[in-house]
N, C-alpha and C positions, 0 to 999 in steps of 0.2 A: 657785394653781397654782405649780409650779416651772417657770420658763421660762428658756431661754437665748437670748441675743441676739447674733448675729454682725453685725459692723458697728455696734456700740453707740456708737461715737464719732462717727459721721456725723450728718448733719442729721436724717434720719428715725430713726436709731438712738437719738439722745438723746431724741427725742419718745417713742419706745417705752419707754425706761427710765423717764422721768418719769411717763408715764401708767400704766404697769404697776405702778409702786410706789404710785401714788395708788389704784389698784384693789385693792391688798392682795396682789399676787403676790410671790413670792420670785424674784429675778432674778439670773442669772449673766450678766455682761457679759464677753464673750470677745474678745480682740484683742491686738495688739502694744502699743497706746498707751493702754490703759484706765486707767493710773495717772497719765497726764499730760494728760488731756483734760477735767478739771474735772467729772467725773460727780458727782452728789450723794452726800454721805455719808448712808447709810441702813442700818439694821440688816438690812433685807431685800435689800440689794444686795451681791452677791459679785463682786469684780473678779478675773478670771482672765486673766493675761497668757500668751498663747500664740500659736503660728503657725498660720495658717489651713490650710496644706498639711501639717501634721504629723498623721499618722493617729492616733497614740497620744494626743496631747494633746487632739485634738478628741473622740475616743471617750470619754476620761475625763471631759471637761467635759459631754458630752451625757448620760452615765449619771445616772439619777435624775430626769431632766427629763420633764415632761408634754408639752411642745411646744417646737419650735424656731422662732425668728423670725430670718429672714435679711434684713438691710438692707445687703448688700455693695455697695460702690461702686467707683469707680476712674476711670481716664482714659477718654476717649471715642474715642480715635484707633485703637483696636484693638490697641495694644501691651500693654495691661493685661489679664491673664487671670484676675484675681481673681474676677470674677463667675462665669465658667464652671468653672474648675478648683476654686475655692473651693466651689461648689455640689456638684461631683462628689465632693469629699472629705466634705462634710457628709452627703450622701445615703449614701455608702458606710458611714460610721460609724453613722448612724442605723439602717441595716439590720442592724448587729451588736448594736444595743441594743434596749431595749423601747420606746423613744420613736419613735412613728410619725407624729406630726402635725407638719407644717412649713408655714409661710407665708413666702413669699419675695417679693422685688420684682424685676420685670423692667422692661419698657418698652412703650409704646404700639405700637411697630413690629411686635411679634409677635402682636398681636391679629388676628383675621380681619377682612378688609376688607369682605367682602360676603357676604350670606346665600346668594348664588347659587353660590358656589364656595368652595374652601379657600384662596384667595389671602390672603397676609398683607399688612398695611398696608405693611411695609417693601419689599414686592415691587411696589408701585404706582409708576408712572412719576413721580408728583409728590412722592414721599417724598424729603425732604432728604438728599442724599448724605452730608453730614457725620455723619448719625445712623446710617448703615448699619453701620460697624464695631461700635459699642456694641450695636446691635440684634442683630447676629450673636452677640455674647457672650451677650446675654439668651436668644437662641434655643437656644444650646448648653446653657445652664443649665436651660432649660425641658425640653429633651430628656432630660437626666439625671433630672429629676423624673418625667417621663412614663414613662420606662423602669423606674422603681422600683416597689416594692410599698407605698410610703408613702401616707399620707393628705395629699396636698399641695394647696396653693392658691398660685397665682402671680399676684400683683397686678401689673398692667401700666399704670402711670400715665403721663400726659402730663408736661409740665413740672412739676417739684416746686418749690413756692414755700416759702421759709424763713419760715413763719408758723405761728401756733398753731392749735389746734383750733377749729372753728366748729360742728361737728356737722351741717353741711349739705353733703351730698355725695350723688352718685348712682352706682350700680354696675350692671354688666351682665356676664353670663357670656360669655366668649370674644370679645366685640365691644366697641367703645367704647359708652358710654351714648348713648341717643338724643339727650339734651340734653348736649352736650359743650362745655365752655368751654376745653378743652385746657390745663387747669391744675388742680393740687390742692395744698392746703396740706399741708406735712409733718405737721402735727398731725392733720389729718383722715385722712391715709393711715395714720398710726400707730393712730388710733382704730379704723378699719375692721379692720386686721390683728388687733388685740387682741380685738375683738368676734367676728371670724370663728373664732377658736380654739374657741369654744364654740358659735357659731351653726351652724358646719359647713354653710353654705349653698352653698359653692362648692368642695367637695372634688373634686379632679382636674379643676379648671377654671382657665383664665386668667380674670382679672377686669379689665374696663375700669372706670375710676373718674374722676370729675370733680367739682369744686365746682359 
């Protein structure tokens, strides 16, 4: 498949690039620093230097792709709007193109807390206050996806560990998994995202995941 990865130079992004190339996909890695972050040299890897908020650059990069993988990151203190406004622009440009499948990364806080109501984990009294600003960013990104006509999946991991793939993880739609270790290897998160492109098990769902 032809895939584009936003946030390709981050911890999960690099795992996405590595695994997608191993699986035989053609990859466009989009971002400001793609030429300085030691991404692997590969005939199926195309580096595209561009700005995340530039409408024309993002639209041009998305054209011809079968799916979008978004591993956008940034600061946790609420001052960084990369996650929300970056997703807003990606969604807007995808809706102008023929590419309709997107899998992005949010956070545990925007999953449902209880089957009894629609309360989110970040609204619970015991949710760590230092995670509220970034959870609000994830929630805004999620709402841009939800309001779109795209075939979206929004993976909402707990703490992401800088570690390779194990192949052992569990997932759940809209809620944390029943067995939750509150951590996921970056390699396993990337593996799930790449599998979900064709599995289509969680279209228009948030996804809880854990090792």
